[in-house]
PDB file of N, CA, C and O in Angstrom, chain B, residues numbered from 101:
ATOM      1  N   MET B 101      64.526  43.556-224.007  1.00  0.00           N
ATOM      2  CA  MET B 101      63.357  42.507-223.517  1.00  0.00           C
ATOM      3  C   MET B 101      62.997  42.104-224.507  1.00  0.00           C
ATOM      4  O   MET B 101      62.898  42.868-225.467  1.00  0.00           O
ATOM      5  N   ASP B 102      62.641  40.597-224.622  1.00  0.00           N
ATOM      6  CA  ASP B 102      61.804  39.990-225.634  1.00  0.00           C
ATOM      7  C   ASP B 102      60.431  40.291-225.314  1.00  0.00           C
ATOM      8  O   ASP B 102      59.981  40.054-224.193  1.00  0.00           O
ATOM      9  N   PRO B 103      59.535  40.951-226.510  1.00  0.00           N
ATOM     10  CA  PRO B 103      58.243  40.914-226.426  1.00  0.00           C
ATOM     11  C   PRO B 103      57.432  39.780-226.231  1.00  0.00           C
ATOM     12  O   PRO B 103      56.405  40.010-225.593  1.00  0.00           O
ATOM     13  N   GLU B 104      57.614  38.570-226.619  1.00  0.00           N
ATOM     14  CA  GLU B 104      57.110  37.335-226.408  1.00  0.00           C
ATOM     15  C   GLU B 104      57.092  36.993-224.888  1.00  0.00           C
ATOM     16  O   GLU B 104      56.103  36.480-224.364  1.00  0.00           O
ATOM     17  N   ALA B 105      58.326  37.326-224.143  1.00  0.00           N
ATOM     18  CA  ALA B 105      58.353  37.072-222.820  1.00  0.00           C
ATOM     19  C   ALA B 105      57.494  37.862-221.939  1.00  0.00           C
ATOM     20  O   ALA B 105      57.001  37.352-220.933  1.00  0.00           O
ATOM     21  N   GLU B 106      57.241  39.376-222.343  1.00  0.00           N
ATOM     22  CA  GLU B 106      56.368  40.061-221.747  1.00  0.00           C
ATOM     23  C   GLU B 106      54.880  39.595-221.893  1.00  0.00           C
ATOM     24  O   GLU B 106      54.059  39.620-220.977  1.00  0.00           O
ATOM     25  N   LYS B 107      54.626  39.130-223.285  1.00  0.00           N
ATOM     26  CA  LYS B 107      53.087  38.723-223.469  1.00  0.00           C
ATOM     27  C   LYS B 107      52.882  37.416-222.678  1.00  0.00           C
ATOM     28  O   LYS B 107      51.751  37.125-222.290  1.00  0.00           O
ATOM     29  N   ASP B 108      53.914  36.638-222.433  1.00  0.00           N
ATOM     30  CA  ASP B 108      53.687  35.225-221.547  1.00  0.00           C
ATOM     31  C   ASP B 108      53.517  35.565-220.238  1.00  0.00           C
ATOM     32  O   ASP B 108      52.748  34.940-219.508  1.00  0.00           O
ATOM     33  N   LYS B 109      54.302  36.698-219.795  1.00  0.00           N
ATOM     34  CA  LYS B 109      54.199  37.203-218.479  1.00  0.00           C
ATOM     35  C   LYS B 109      52.807  37.741-218.176  1.00  0.00           C
ATOM     36  O   LYS B 109      52.244  37.422-217.129  1.00  0.00           O
ATOM     37  N   SER B 110      52.303  38.455-218.964  1.00  0.00           N
ATOM     38  CA  SER B 110      50.963  39.177-218.840  1.00  0.00           C
ATOM     39  C   SER B 110      49.904  38.204-218.849  1.00  0.00           C
ATOM     40  O   SER B 110      48.868  38.424-218.222  1.00  0.00           O
ATOM     41  N   SER B 111      50.091  37.060-219.562  1.00  0.00           N
ATOM     42  CA  SER B 111      49.164  36.137-219.616  1.00  0.00           C
ATOM     43  C   SER B 111      48.762  35.264-218.470  1.00  0.00           C
ATOM     44  O   SER B 111      47.700  34.656-218.330  1.00  0.00           O
ATOM     45  N   LYS B 112      49.890  35.315-217.604  1.00  0.00           N
ATOM     46  CA  LYS B 112      49.984  34.539-216.345  1.00  0.00           C
ATOM     47  C   LYS B 112      49.417  35.395-215.378  1.00  0.00           C
ATOM     48  O   LYS B 112      48.849  34.889-214.411  1.00  0.00           O
ATOM     49  N   ASN B 113      49.495  36.701-215.508  1.00  0.00           N
ATOM     50  CA  ASN B 113      48.850  37.444-214.361  1.00  0.00           C
ATOM     51  C   ASN B 113      47.349  37.665-214.604  1.00  0.00           C
ATOM     52  O   ASN B 113      46.586  38.037-213.713  1.00  0.00           O
ATOM     53  N   ASP B 114      46.917  37.370-216.071  1.00  0.00           N
ATOM     54  CA  ASP B 114      45.530  37.489-216.178  1.00  0.00           C
ATOM     55  C   ASP B 114      44.982  36.087-216.893  1.00  0.00           C
ATOM     56  O   ASP B 114      44.818  35.977-218.108  1.00  0.00           O
ATOM     57  N   PRO B 115      44.757  35.156-216.028  1.00  0.00           N
ATOM     58  CA  PRO B 115      44.619  33.845-216.560  1.00  0.00           C
ATOM     59  C   PRO B 115      43.074  33.874-217.101  1.00  0.00           C
ATOM     60  O   PRO B 115      42.895  32.991-217.939  1.00  0.00           O
ATOM     61  N   ILE B 116      42.075  34.556-216.872  1.00  0.00           N
ATOM     62  CA  ILE B 116      40.815  34.655-217.329  1.00  0.00           C
ATOM     63  C   ILE B 116      40.753  35.152-218.702  1.00  0.00           C
ATOM     64  O   ILE B 116      39.897  34.768-219.499  1.00  0.00           O
ATOM     65  N   TRP B 117      41.677  36.021-218.982  1.00  0.00           N
ATOM     66  CA  TRP B 117      41.724  36.755-220.250  1.00  0.00           C
ATOM     67  C   TRP B 117      42.834  36.130-221.200  1.00  0.00           C
ATOM     68  O   TRP B 117      43.413  36.817-222.042  1.00  0.00           O
ATOM     69  N   GLU B 118      43.098  34.746-221.002  1.00  0.00           N
ATOM     70  CA  GLU B 118      44.278  34.060-221.659  1.00  0.00           C
ATOM     71  C   GLU B 118      43.846  34.199-223.166  1.00  0.00           C
ATOM     72  O   GLU B 118      44.637  34.505-224.059  1.00  0.00           O
ATOM     73  N   HIS B 119      42.545  33.949-223.350  1.00  0.00           N
ATOM     74  CA  HIS B 119      42.011  33.871-224.598  1.00  0.00           C
ATOM     75  C   HIS B 119      41.103  35.059-224.884  1.00  0.00           C
ATOM     76  O   HIS B 119      40.254  35.280-224.021  1.00  0.00           O
ATOM     77  N   GLU B 120      41.132  35.821-225.890  1.00  0.00           N
ATOM     78  CA  GLU B 120      40.335  36.936-226.083  1.00  0.00           C
ATOM     79  C   GLU B 120      38.814  36.650-226.542  1.00  0.00           C
ATOM     80  O   GLU B 120      38.004  37.567-226.679  1.00  0.00           O
ATOM     81  N   THR B 121      38.556  35.523-226.728  1.00  0.00           N
ATOM     82  CA  THR B 121      37.331  34.975-227.204  1.00  0.00           C
ATOM     83  C   THR B 121      36.525  34.297-226.075  1.00  0.00           C
ATOM     84  O   THR B 121      35.711  33.405-226.317  1.00  0.00           O
ATOM     85  N   ASN B 122      36.771  34.732-224.894  1.00  0.00           N
ATOM     86  CA  ASN B 122      36.080  34.253-223.748  1.00  0.00           C
ATOM     87  C   ASN B 122      34.888  35.180-223.337  1.00  0.00           C
ATOM     88  O   ASN B 122      34.932  36.078-222.496  1.00  0.00           O
ATOM     89  N   PRO B 123      33.773  34.777-224.119  1.00  0.00           N
ATOM     90  CA  PRO B 123      32.496  35.848-223.819  1.00  0.00           C
ATOM     91  C   PRO B 123      32.152  35.917-222.453  1.00  0.00           C
ATOM     92  O   PRO B 123      31.607  36.971-222.124  1.00  0.00           O
ATOM     93  N   ALA B 124      32.339  35.000-221.494  1.00  0.00           N
ATOM     94  CA  ALA B 124      31.812  34.867-220.267  1.00  0.00           C
ATOM     95  C   ALA B 124      32.553  35.927-219.267  1.00  0.00           C
ATOM     96  O   ALA B 124      31.963  36.638-218.453  1.00  0.00           O
ATOM     97  N   ALA B 125      33.872  35.893-219.476  1.00  0.00           N
ATOM     98  CA  ALA B 125      34.875  36.741-218.878  1.00  0.00           C
ATOM     99  C   ALA B 125      34.463  38.299-219.165  1.00  0.00           C
ATOM    100  O   ALA B 125      34.322  39.191-218.328  1.00  0.00           O
ATOM    101  N   HIS B 126      34.315  38.372-220.540  1.00  0.00           N
ATOM    102  CA  HIS B 126      34.174  39.786-221.033  1.00  0.00           C
ATOM    103  C   HIS B 126      32.880  40.381-220.425  1.00  0.00           C
ATOM    104  O   HIS B 126      32.778  41.479-219.878  1.00  0.00           O
ATOM    105  N   SER B 127      31.957  39.501-220.612  1.00  0.00           N
ATOM    106  CA  SER B 127      30.564  40.083-220.181  1.00  0.00           C
ATOM    107  C   SER B 127      30.544  40.256-218.783  1.00  0.00           C
ATOM    108  O   SER B 127      29.914  41.226-218.360  1.00  0.00           O
ATOM    109  N   SER B 128      31.178  39.416-217.880  1.00  0.00           N
ATOM    110  CA  SER B 128      31.214  39.729-216.552  1.00  0.00           C
ATOM    111  C   SER B 128      32.045  41.101-216.154  1.00  0.00           C
ATOM    112  O   SER B 128      31.872  41.876-215.214  1.00  0.00           O
ATOM    113  N   GLU B 129      32.861  41.108-217.056  1.00  0.00           N
ATOM    114  CA  GLU B 129      33.775  42.464-216.698  1.00  0.00           C
ATOM    115  C   GLU B 129      32.890  43.615-217.054  1.00  0.00           C
ATOM    116  O   GLU B 129      32.803  44.578-216.292  1.00  0.00           O
ATOM    117  N   TRP B 130      32.307  43.563-218.048  1.00  0.00           N
ATOM    118  CA  TRP B 130      31.433  44.728-218.375  1.00  0.00           C
ATOM    119  C   TRP B 130      30.356  45.136-217.506  1.00  0.00           C
ATOM    120  O   TRP B 130      30.121  46.279-217.115  1.00  0.00           O
ATOM    121  N   ILE B 131      29.675  43.986-217.228  1.00  0.00           N
ATOM    122  CA  ILE B 131      28.447  44.039-216.160  1.00  0.00           C
ATOM    123  C   ILE B 131      29.067  44.698-214.970  1.00  0.00           C
ATOM    124  O   ILE B 131      28.646  45.784-214.573  1.00  0.00           O
ATOM    125  N   GLY B 132      29.999  44.108-214.423  1.00  0.00           N
ATOM    126  CA  GLY B 132      30.485  44.441-213.179  1.00  0.00           C
ATOM    127  C   GLY B 132      31.082  46.002-213.240  1.00  0.00           C
ATOM    128  O   GLY B 132      31.098  46.653-212.195  1.00  0.00           O
ATOM    129  N   ALA B 133      31.510  46.515-214.325  1.00  0.00           N
ATOM    130  CA  ALA B 133      32.038  47.926-214.516  1.00  0.00           C
ATOM    131  C   ALA B 133      30.692  48.827-214.404  1.00  0.00           C
ATOM    132  O   ALA B 133      30.645  49.789-213.637  1.00  0.00           O
ATOM    133  N   VAL B 134      29.587  48.439-215.236  1.00  0.00           N
ATOM    134  CA  VAL B 134      28.332  49.190-215.238  1.00  0.00           C
ATOM    135  C   VAL B 134      27.827  49.206-213.970  1.00  0.00           C
ATOM    136  O   VAL B 134      27.511  50.319-213.551  1.00  0.00           O
ATOM    137  N   THR B 135      27.639  48.114-213.126  1.00  0.00           N
ATOM    138  CA  THR B 135      27.256  48.055-211.784  1.00  0.00           C
ATOM    139  C   THR B 135      27.883  49.035-210.951  1.00  0.00           C
ATOM    140  O   THR B 135      27.188  49.836-210.326  1.00  0.00           O
ATOM    141  N   VAL B 136      29.270  49.048-210.875  1.00  0.00           N
ATOM    142  CA  VAL B 136      30.142  49.994-209.978  1.00  0.00           C
ATOM    143  C   VAL B 136      29.630  51.283-210.546  1.00  0.00           C
ATOM    144  O   VAL B 136      29.190  52.052-209.691  1.00  0.00           O
ATOM    145  N   TYR B 137      29.587  51.669-211.691  1.00  0.00           N
ATOM    146  CA  TYR B 137      29.199  52.936-212.264  1.00  0.00           C
ATOM    147  C   TYR B 137      27.994  53.564-211.882  1.00  0.00           C
ATOM    148  O   TYR B 137      27.819  54.750-211.601  1.00  0.00           O
ATOM    149  N   LEU B 138      27.081  52.516-211.906  1.00  0.00           N
ATOM    150  CA  LEU B 138      25.701  52.864-211.302  1.00  0.00           C
ATOM    151  C   LEU B 138      25.497  52.966-209.700  1.00  0.00           C
ATOM    152  O   LEU B 138      24.618  53.637-209.157  1.00  0.00           O
ATOM    153  N   LEU B 139      26.314  52.304-209.149  1.00  0.00           N
ATOM    154  CA  LEU B 139      26.371  52.248-207.740  1.00  0.00           C
ATOM    155  C   LEU B 139      27.048  53.428-207.120  1.00  0.00           C
ATOM    156  O   LEU B 139      26.706  53.825-206.006  1.00  0.00           O
ATOM    157  N   THR B 140      28.038  54.024-207.840  1.00  0.00           N
ATOM    158  CA  THR B 140      28.525  55.422-207.624  1.00  0.00           C
ATOM    159  C   THR B 140      27.892  56.645-208.234  1.00  0.00           C
ATOM    160  O   THR B 140      28.489  57.718-208.324  1.00  0.00           O
ATOM    161  N   PHE B 141      26.566  56.425-208.679  1.00  0.00           N
ATOM    162  CA  PHE B 141      25.686  57.397-209.216  1.00  0.00           C
ATOM    163  C   PHE B 141      26.410  58.154-210.153  1.00  0.00           C
ATOM    164  O   PHE B 141      26.059  59.328-210.273  1.00  0.00           O
ATOM    165  N   GLY B 142      27.412  57.718-210.895  1.00  0.00           N
ATOM    166  CA  GLY B 142      28.035  58.294-212.094  1.00  0.00           C
ATOM    167  C   GLY B 142      29.022  59.434-211.787  1.00  0.00           C
ATOM    168  O   GLY B 142      29.457  60.236-212.612  1.00  0.00           O
ATOM    169  N   SER B 143      29.344  59.377-210.316  1.00  0.00           N
ATOM    170  CA  SER B 143      30.326  60.436-209.952  1.00  0.00           C
ATOM    171  C   SER B 143      31.803  60.087-210.382  1.00  0.00           C
ATOM    172  O   SER B 143      32.643  60.987-210.346  1.00  0.00           O
ATOM    173  N   ARG B 144      32.162  58.791-210.796  1.00  0.00           N
ATOM    174  CA  ARG B 144      33.461  58.398-211.268  1.00  0.00           C
ATOM    175  C   ARG B 144      33.192  58.276-212.702  1.00  0.00           C
ATOM    176  O   ARG B 144      32.105  57.868-213.111  1.00  0.00           O
ATOM    177  N   ASP B 145      34.261  58.657-213.563  1.00  0.00           N
ATOM    178  CA  ASP B 145      34.345  58.450-214.895  1.00  0.00           C
ATOM    179  C   ASP B 145      34.186  57.134-215.365  1.00  0.00           C
ATOM    180  O   ASP B 145      34.870  56.362-214.693  1.00  0.00           O
ATOM    181  N   PHE B 146      33.443  56.486-216.408  1.00  0.00           N
ATOM    182  CA  PHE B 146      33.227  55.072-216.525  1.00  0.00           C
ATOM    183  C   PHE B 146      34.550  54.564-217.022  1.00  0.00           C
ATOM    184  O   PHE B 146      34.858  53.399-216.767  1.00  0.00           O
ATOM    185  N   ASP B 147      35.474  55.445-217.807  1.00  0.00           N
ATOM    186  CA  ASP B 147      36.624  55.003-218.284  1.00  0.00           C
ATOM    187  C   ASP B 147      37.655  54.612-217.236  1.00  0.00           C
ATOM    188  O   ASP B 147      38.486  53.737-217.482  1.00  0.00           O
ATOM    189  N   SER B 148      37.614  55.226-216.112  1.00  0.00           N
ATOM    190  CA  SER B 148      38.492  55.037-214.950  1.00  0.00           C
ATOM    191  C   SER B 148      38.007  53.767-214.321  1.00  0.00           C
ATOM    192  O   SER B 148      38.905  53.036-213.903  1.00  0.00           O
ATOM    193  N   ILE B 149      36.793  53.356-214.169  1.00  0.00           N
ATOM    194  CA  ILE B 149      36.163  52.029-213.604  1.00  0.00           C
ATOM    195  C   ILE B 149      36.600  50.939-214.714  1.00  0.00           C
ATOM    196  O   ILE B 149      37.223  49.987-214.244  1.00  0.00           O
ATOM    197  N   TYR B 150      36.401  50.921-215.969  1.00  0.00           N
ATOM    198  CA  TYR B 150      36.550  50.103-216.945  1.00  0.00           C
ATOM    199  C   TYR B 150      37.969  50.209-217.413  1.00  0.00           C
ATOM    200  O   TYR B 150      38.197  50.728-218.506  1.00  0.00           O
ATOM    201  N   ARG B 151      39.033  49.708-216.586  1.00  0.00           N
ATOM    202  CA  ARG B 151      40.336  49.679-216.858  1.00  0.00           C
ATOM    203  C   ARG B 151      40.913  48.312-216.584  1.00  0.00           C
ATOM    204  O   ARG B 151      40.510  47.572-215.686  1.00  0.00           O
ATOM    205  N   LYS B 152      41.984  48.007-217.512  1.00  0.00           N
ATOM    206  CA  LYS B 152      42.699  46.793-217.299  1.00  0.00           C
ATOM    207  C   LYS B 152      43.083  46.486-215.871  1.00  0.00           C
ATOM    208  O   LYS B 152      43.080  45.337-215.431  1.00  0.00           O
ATOM    209  N   GLU B 153      43.375  47.425-215.244  1.00  0.00           N
ATOM    210  CA  GLU B 153      44.046  47.158-213.797  1.00  0.00           C
ATOM    211  C   GLU B 153      42.798  46.703-212.763  1.00  0.00           C
ATOM    212  O   GLU B 153      42.998  46.037-211.748  1.00  0.00           O
ATOM    213  N   LYS B 154      41.550  47.151-213.173  1.00  0.00           N
ATOM    214  CA  LYS B 154      40.360  46.711-212.431  1.00  0.00           C
ATOM    215  C   LYS B 154      39.435  45.462-213.175  1.00  0.00           C
ATOM    216  O   LYS B 154      38.221  45.335-213.009  1.00  0.00           O
ATOM    217  N   ARG B 155      40.187  44.678-213.928  1.00  0.00           N
ATOM    218  CA  ARG B 155      39.471  43.757-214.515  1.00  0.00           C
ATOM    219  C   ARG B 155      38.795  42.705-213.535  1.00  0.00           C
ATOM    220  O   ARG B 155      37.597  42.423-213.521  1.00  0.00           O
ATOM    221  N   LEU B 156      39.834  42.151-212.677  1.00  0.00           N
ATOM    222  CA  LEU B 156      39.323  41.138-211.608  1.00  0.00           C
ATOM    223  C   LEU B 156      38.161  41.669-210.778  1.00  0.00           C
ATOM    224  O   LEU B 156      37.218  40.905-210.571  1.00  0.00           O
ATOM    225  N   ARG B 157      38.137  42.924-210.274  1.00  0.00           N
ATOM    226  CA  ARG B 157      37.269  43.298-209.608  1.00  0.00           C
ATOM    227  C   ARG B 157      35.935  43.652-210.299  1.00  0.00           C
ATOM    228  O   ARG B 157      34.921  43.617-209.601  1.00  0.00           O
ATOM    229  N   ASN B 158      35.835  43.990-211.600  1.00  0.00           N
ATOM    230  CA  ASN B 158      34.724  44.016-212.250  1.00  0.00           C
ATOM    231  C   ASN B 158      34.289  42.730-212.674  1.00  0.00           C
ATOM    232  O   ASN B 158      33.084  42.490-212.754  1.00  0.00           O
ATOM    233  N   SER B 159      35.156  41.878-212.956  1.00  0.00           N
ATOM    234  CA  SER B 159      34.530  40.362-213.304  1.00  0.00           C
ATOM    235  C   SER B 159      33.923  39.835-211.921  1.00  0.00           C
ATOM    236  O   SER B 159      32.903  39.161-212.058  1.00  0.00           O
ATOM    237  N   ILE B 160      34.280  39.986-210.889  1.00  0.00           N
ATOM    238  CA  ILE B 160      33.782  39.433-209.352  1.00  0.00           C
ATOM    239  C   ILE B 160      32.357  40.103-209.389  1.00  0.00           C
ATOM    240  O   ILE B 160      31.349  39.400-209.321  1.00  0.00           O
ATOM    241  N   VAL B 161      32.291  41.434-209.496  1.00  0.00           N
ATOM    242  CA  VAL B 161      31.003  42.116-209.262  1.00  0.00           C
ATOM    243  C   VAL B 161      29.940  41.735-210.308  1.00  0.00           C
ATOM    244  O   VAL B 161      28.757  41.547-210.025  1.00  0.00           O
ATOM    245  N   GLY B 162      30.509  41.629-211.636  1.00  0.00           N
ATOM    246  CA  GLY B 162      29.571  41.205-212.725  1.00  0.00           C
ATOM    247  C   GLY B 162      29.031  39.847-212.400  1.00  0.00           C
ATOM    248  O   GLY B 162      27.822  39.621-212.435  1.00  0.00           O
ATOM    249  N   THR B 163      29.995  38.869-212.059  1.00  0.00           N
ATOM    250  CA  THR B 163      29.662  37.360-211.840  1.00  0.00           C
ATOM    251  C   THR B 163      28.606  37.427-210.518  1.00  0.00           C
ATOM    252  O   THR B 163      27.661  36.641-210.584  1.00  0.00           O
ATOM    253  N   LEU B 164      28.666  38.095-209.602  1.00  0.00           N
ATOM    254  CA  LEU B 164      27.793  38.089-208.612  1.00  0.00           C
ATOM    255  C   LEU B 164      26.342  38.721-209.106  1.00  0.00           C
ATOM    256  O   LEU B 164      25.299  38.169-208.756  1.00  0.00           O
ATOM    257  N   VAL B 165      26.333  39.755-209.831  1.00  0.00           N
ATOM    258  CA  VAL B 165      25.337  40.359-210.437  1.00  0.00           C
ATOM    259  C   VAL B 165      24.409  39.268-211.276  1.00  0.00           C
ATOM    260  O   VAL B 165      23.207  39.096-211.077  1.00  0.00           O
ATOM    261  N   LYS B 166      25.162  38.615-212.189  1.00  0.00           N
ATOM    262  CA  LYS B 166      24.648  37.633-212.998  1.00  0.00           C
ATOM    263  C   LYS B 166      24.056  36.443-212.039  1.00  0.00           C
ATOM    264  O   LYS B 166      22.930  35.982-212.229  1.00  0.00           O
ATOM    265  N   LEU B 167      24.816  36.045-211.119  1.00  0.00           N
ATOM    266  CA  LEU B 167      24.286  34.900-210.259  1.00  0.00           C
ATOM    267  C   LEU B 167      22.878  35.340-209.633  1.00  0.00           C
ATOM    268  O   LEU B 167      21.849  34.668-209.704  1.00  0.00           O
ATOM    269  N   ALA B 168      23.010  36.591-209.004  1.00  0.00           N
ATOM    270  CA  ALA B 168      21.864  37.051-208.488  1.00  0.00           C
ATOM    271  C   ALA B 168      20.568  37.089-209.286  1.00  0.00           C
ATOM    272  O   ALA B 168      19.523  36.551-208.920  1.00  0.00           O
ATOM    273  N   LEU B 169      20.741  37.793-210.439  1.00  0.00           N
ATOM    274  CA  LEU B 169      19.756  37.802-211.528  1.00  0.00           C
ATOM    275  C   LEU B 169      19.219  36.409-211.766  1.00  0.00           C
ATOM    276  O   LEU B 169      18.004  36.237-211.666  1.00  0.00           O
ATOM    277  N   PHE B 170      20.054  35.347-212.087  1.00  0.00           N
ATOM    278  CA  PHE B 170      19.844  34.097-212.407  1.00  0.00           C
ATOM    279  C   PHE B 170      18.911  33.556-211.269  1.00  0.00           C
ATOM    280  O   PHE B 170      17.809  33.083-211.546  1.00  0.00           O
ATOM    281  N   THR B 171      19.374  33.637-209.987  1.00  0.00           N
ATOM    282  CA  THR B 171      18.943  33.106-208.884  1.00  0.00           C
ATOM    283  C   THR B 171      17.349  33.578-208.596  1.00  0.00           C
ATOM    284  O   THR B 171      16.460  32.838-208.175  1.00  0.00           O
ATOM    285  N   GLY B 172      17.238  34.857-208.900  1.00  0.00           N
ATOM    286  CA  GLY B 172      15.957  35.778-208.784  1.00  0.00           C
ATOM    287  C   GLY B 172      14.993  35.012-209.804  1.00  0.00           C
ATOM    288  O   GLY B 172      13.908  34.570-209.428  1.00  0.00           O
ATOM    289  N   VAL B 173      15.432  34.885-211.061  1.00  0.00           N
ATOM    290  CA  VAL B 173      14.562  34.369-212.211  1.00  0.00           C
ATOM    291  C   VAL B 173      14.006  33.034-211.875  1.00  0.00           C
ATOM    292  O   VAL B 173      12.862  32.702-212.184  1.00  0.00           O
ATOM    293  N   VAL B 174      14.991  32.143-211.121  1.00  0.00           N
ATOM    294  CA  VAL B 174      14.752  30.804-210.938  1.00  0.00           C
ATOM    295  C   VAL B 174      13.650  30.833-209.733  1.00  0.00           C
ATOM    296  O   VAL B 174      12.602  30.187-209.727  1.00  0.00           O
ATOM    297  N   TYR B 175      14.042  31.592-208.862  1.00  0.00           N
ATOM    298  CA  TYR B 175      12.859  31.696-207.668  1.00  0.00           C
ATOM    299  C   TYR B 175      11.480  32.144-208.119  1.00  0.00           C
ATOM    300  O   TYR B 175      10.425  31.594-207.803  1.00  0.00           O
ATOM    301  N   LEU B 176      11.620  33.222-208.907  1.00  0.00           N
ATOM    302  CA  LEU B 176      10.244  33.606-209.520  1.00  0.00           C
ATOM    303  C   LEU B 176       9.571  32.592-210.319  1.00  0.00           C
ATOM    304  O   LEU B 176       8.361  32.465-210.131  1.00  0.00           O
ATOM    305  N   VAL B 177      10.126  31.872-211.151  1.00  0.00           N
ATOM    306  CA  VAL B 177       9.518  30.836-211.914  1.00  0.00           C
ATOM    307  C   VAL B 177       9.108  29.720-211.067  1.00  0.00           C
ATOM    308  O   VAL B 177       8.042  29.189-211.377  1.00  0.00           O
ATOM    309  N   LEU B 178       9.769  29.236-210.014  1.00  0.00           N
ATOM    310  CA  LEU B 178       9.304  28.232-209.207  1.00  0.00           C
ATOM    311  C   LEU B 178       8.330  28.565-208.221  1.00  0.00           C
ATOM    312  O   LEU B 178       7.564  27.727-207.746  1.00  0.00           O
ATOM    313  N   ARG B 179       8.340  29.721-207.916  1.00  0.00           N
ATOM    314  CA  ARG B 179       7.163  30.232-206.893  1.00  0.00           C
ATOM    315  C   ARG B 179       5.841  30.421-207.715  1.00  0.00           C
ATOM    316  O   ARG B 179       4.737  30.204-207.215  1.00  0.00           O
ATOM    317  N   ASN B 180       6.011  30.819-208.942  1.00  0.00           N
ATOM    318  CA  ASN B 180       4.698  30.895-209.695  1.00  0.00           C
ATOM    319  C   ASN B 180       4.213  29.844-210.561  1.00  0.00           C
ATOM    320  O   ASN B 180       3.255  29.940-211.328  1.00  0.00           O
ATOM    321  N   ALA B 181       5.054  28.689-210.354  1.00  0.00           N
ATOM    322  CA  ALA B 181       4.634  27.519-211.134  1.00  0.00           C
ATOM    323  C   ALA B 181       3.599  26.870-210.443  1.00  0.00           C
ATOM    324  O   ALA B 181       3.599  26.718-209.221  1.00  0.00           O
ATOM    325  N   LYS B 182       2.598  26.433-211.305  1.00  0.00           N
ATOM    326  CA  LYS B 182       1.315  25.634-210.773  1.00  0.00           C
ATOM    327  C   LYS B 182       1.150  24.453-211.129  1.00  0.00           C
ATOM    328  O   LYS B 182       0.171  23.820-210.732  1.00  0.00           O
TER     329      LYS B 182
END
């Protein structure tokens, strides 16, 4: 098998990580993995959560956490603005 063909195939499966320099995708993935780790109270090993197979789930959780934090900060700023 051609290694280039395998590389092209894997990039189609992971469109968010097409470029390794996408900081938004990597930060969301990391925040999601940390959130899942904290929600399980550390009962699962962090390395088992932060795996390539669970990138999409970690990214979705991380994006939701970042969105909730942003919404909360905007709400507090608007509420306390005079």
